[in-house]
N, C-alpha and C positions, 0 to 999 in steps of 0.2 A: 339222955334233954335232951331241948334244943336247939343249938347254939344262937345267941341274941345276936343284933345290930353289933350291940359293945361290945361281946365279946369277938366277932370279927373282923371286926376295925380293929381291937385287940391283937389279937391275931396275927392280922395282916403289919401292923407295924414291926413285929419279934422276924416277921417274912422277914421284909425288909430290911431288919438291921441287916438280919442273920443271911440272907444275896450280899449285903458289901457287904460283910465279912467273910468271904469267899469270898467273891469280889476284888476283893485284897490281895487276897493270898496270889489270887489267880498273876491281878498282877504284877506278886513282887518275885513271876517266876519264868519273869517273859520273855526278857534279854538273858535264860541264861538255861543251858544244857538238860533235860531232864529225862529221867529217863520211863521209858517207855515198854510200858507191857501187850498182855493182846490175850483176853475173854475167850472163855467156850462158850456164844453165845450168840445167835443172831445167823446174820447169812448174809452178811454187806462188812466190811473194811471198817464203814463206820462205827455198825453197835460193835465190834474185837477189840477195837483199841483202846487201851486207857495206860493213860497217870502217872507219879506217883502226884502229883498237879491234883489233879480228878477228886484221889484218899480225903489229902488237906483238906481241900475245899468244902470233902461232906463232911467230916470231922467239924470243921467250922459252921456250918450248918444246925449240926444237929446238934450240940455242943447250949447251942439257941431253944434249937424248936423238941427236941425227943422232955425232956419236964413239962413241955402244954400236952403232952398227952396223958402223963395220967393226969393233970389235971381238968382238962377238961372231953377227955376217956376216948381218943385219938389211934388210930393206928401213923404206922410207920411206911409207906414205898421211899425206897430209893436205887438210881441205878447201881453202886457201887455194893449193895448189897442185899441178900437172900431176898425172896417174896418169903413172911413166915402168914401169908396170908389176914394175917388180922384187918385186915383191908373189909372183910368179907365182914365182917362180923361185926369193927363200932361204928359210930355213929356219923363220922367224916374218916378219913385220913390224910395226913400230907404225902402231896407226892412232887417227886423231888431229885434233877436233877442238877448236878453241883458245879458240871461245867457240858454245856449241849458245845456241839463243837468241836469234839478234840480234835480234830486230823486238822481244825481252822488252828488250834492252838498250838499244833507242835508245826504250820506249815507256817506260823505264824503271817497269815491270811483274816483279812472278818468272815463272821459268822459263828463263835463263840460267843455263852455267856451261862447265866447262871436264872435256875428257871426254878421255881420254888410255885405249887400249885397248892390251896384244900380240895380236895375231893369231896363231896357226903357221899354216904356208902351207895344210898344209887346211880353214881352217877353225874349228880349232877354238881357243876363245877364252883365251888364259893369262894373264894380267893386265886390270885392267880399276877404273881410279883417275876419279873424278869427286869434282869441287872448286865446288862455291857462295860466289862470290865474297860474296855480301851477306849470307846466313847463315853466314859459313867454317865450313860444313857438308866434309867428307871420305868422303866411299866409297872402298872401297878391297878390295881382293881375289885373287890371289894359286893360281888349279889347282887344286884339294885340299890348299889350305888356310882355309877360311870368307872368307866375309863381313864385314867392320865398314862402325860407322859414328865417327865424331870415337876411335877405337880401344878400343869397344862391338863386341860379336860381336851380330852384326843375327837376329832372330829373328822370322819372320811370324808379325803375327796372324794367330790364328783362323780362324775366319766368328763375326761377330757377327751374330746373328739381331735385337735392339733399329735398326739401321745398315740403312742403305740398300743398292742393293747402286750403284755408281757406276765409270762410263766415263770417262776422263777421254784427250780427245783433243784434235788445236790443231785453234783456230777453219776448215781449213778441212772439216771434217766436217761446219760447218753448211751446205755448200753440194750435199755429196753423194745420190747419188739413193735411195739403199738408208737414209738418214737417216731417215723414217718406220717406215717397216721395224726398220730395227734399234731403236730407243726401244721401240720392243710387245714386240720380241722379249726387251729387256731383265726389261719392267715381267714377260712370265709365266716367266723363266728366276729373279726373283727371287722370284717366287710359288712356285719350287719347291724351291727352295731356303730355303722359309721368311725370304725377311730380307724386312725394312722398306723396299720400291718401289726402284726407279732410279732412276737421275738420269744424265746427262751431262756433266760439267765442259769446258769448254774452254777450253786453256791453250798456250800454240805451246812451243817448245822439249821434244824428243823422250824428251831424259836426264833429263829433273828428270820428267819425265808420264811417266815406268820408274820415276824413283830413288824418289819418295812409296811409292810403291805397297807398296812394301817394309815401311812400319811402317802404312797404314792398310789396316785390316778392308774382302773385300767388292768391292776393287778388282783392275778392269783396263785395261790400254792394246794397245792393237789397228786397223790399219790392214788396209781387208778390198783384194787385190789389185787393178790394175789399167793401167792403158795409158799410154806414157809412161815422163816422165826424173822420176820421183814419188817417196814414199811412203818418204821419207828414202835416207838415202847408210852405207856399213858404215859410220862415222863417229859415226856418230848410236846402232852400235847394239852398238858392238860390245866396251868397255867395263864397258857394263851388262847384257851378253847374260856377261860373268865375276861379277858379281856376283849376282847369276838364280840361277846355276847354281849357288855354291857357296851361295848365302843358303837353296837350299832351292825357291827359284820355277821358273817356270814361260817360259818367253822361246823362242818358237821363229814358228815360221811362219803363218801362217793354218791350214794342213794339218795342225799338232799336228810337224809337219817340222823334225829339226833348219836352225838358221840358216844360209843362206850364206852365212855372212861375206868370204868370199876368191874369188867370183865374175868367171869370170876373162871378163864378154863388159862388166860392166856397175858403175861402183861405186853405182847405183840400187839401192829393196830392193823398189823395186816390186812384180816376176815373182809373188813367192808369198804376199805382204803380212806381218805383225808380228803375234806376240801374245804377251801381258804378264800370269801372272798371279800372286796369295800362292797359289793350293791351281791341285789335276789336275781336283779339282771342276769350277772357273772354269771352266778353260779348254777344258776337256771339250765344254761346257755354250753358250760361245760360235764354236767349232768348229761342232757341232751348230749352230743357227743362221747362220752361213755359207755351209753344208750348204746348209742350208733355204731363203733365200733367192737365194743363184747358180742351184741347183739345185731350182728349184720344180718339182714333180711334176706 
C-alpha cells in the first residue's frame, strides 16, 4: 500500500512523541555517570562509542514506533540494532538514531540529538523528526508539507555579505589530507560570493551540524567520499534530508545527486560523500571545489 498524507501525519505525530520520550531519558542522565561501551563497527571513534543511554533511548522509541511496523507494513533500521534487511522489502522503513552525537553527550557539550526518519523503499525521505534535548528544540517535516522548528515554519536565511562562509563539520576533518586545500578553497569561494571570509567550525553530531545550517546564513556541511566504513550512516541523514527538502535547502551527495538513503550494500554513507547547504549557489561552489581537489588537471 502507499502511505497517504493523513497516515504520514499520524506517523509523524508518533515520531515526535517517540523523540521526546528518548530526549527525556537522555536529559535524565546528563548529570550522572554512565557506562560507556565500544562497538566493533565503523572506522571512527564517533561510530564506535555507545552508552547505556543510547540503548535506553532506543527502547523508548521502539516502544512507540514498533507497533506501526505491522499496522503500516514498515521496517526498522536503528543504530543500536543489526540491519535485518527488511528495509529493502517493505514499502518504507524507520531510520532511527536514538542519540546522534554520543561523544558530545559523554563530554557534556552541545551536538547530541534524537533523529527519526521515515524513508520510502526507493530512498525518498518521507518524515523527518529531530529533537535536541538540551535546548528542547524540535524540528519536524512531512514530505510535501514544509519544515518546522518548534511549530514555526523554517525559512532558510538569505546569504549575508557581512558574515563569513562557514563549514560545519566533525573533528575528524582536522586530520583529513585535504584540510588545507579545503580551507584555501573556502576562502576563494567566499571571495566569489562576496562574503566576509571563511571559517571551519568543528562540532560532533551530524544531525545537529545539519540542523544549525537551517538558521545560519552562508553555512554548509559536507563530507568527502572516502574508503572504509565511515562518513556517517543512513540514520544520520534520513531525518535531516527530509527537513532540507521541505525547507528548500540542498541535501545531496557531494556530486549533487540524490542521497542513497536505502543503499542495499551498506548502511554507511562514505561512498558518495554528503553535502548540506542553504542555497544552490553555495552548493554548486562546494561541488566544484571537490572536483578541483579530487580530480586535478
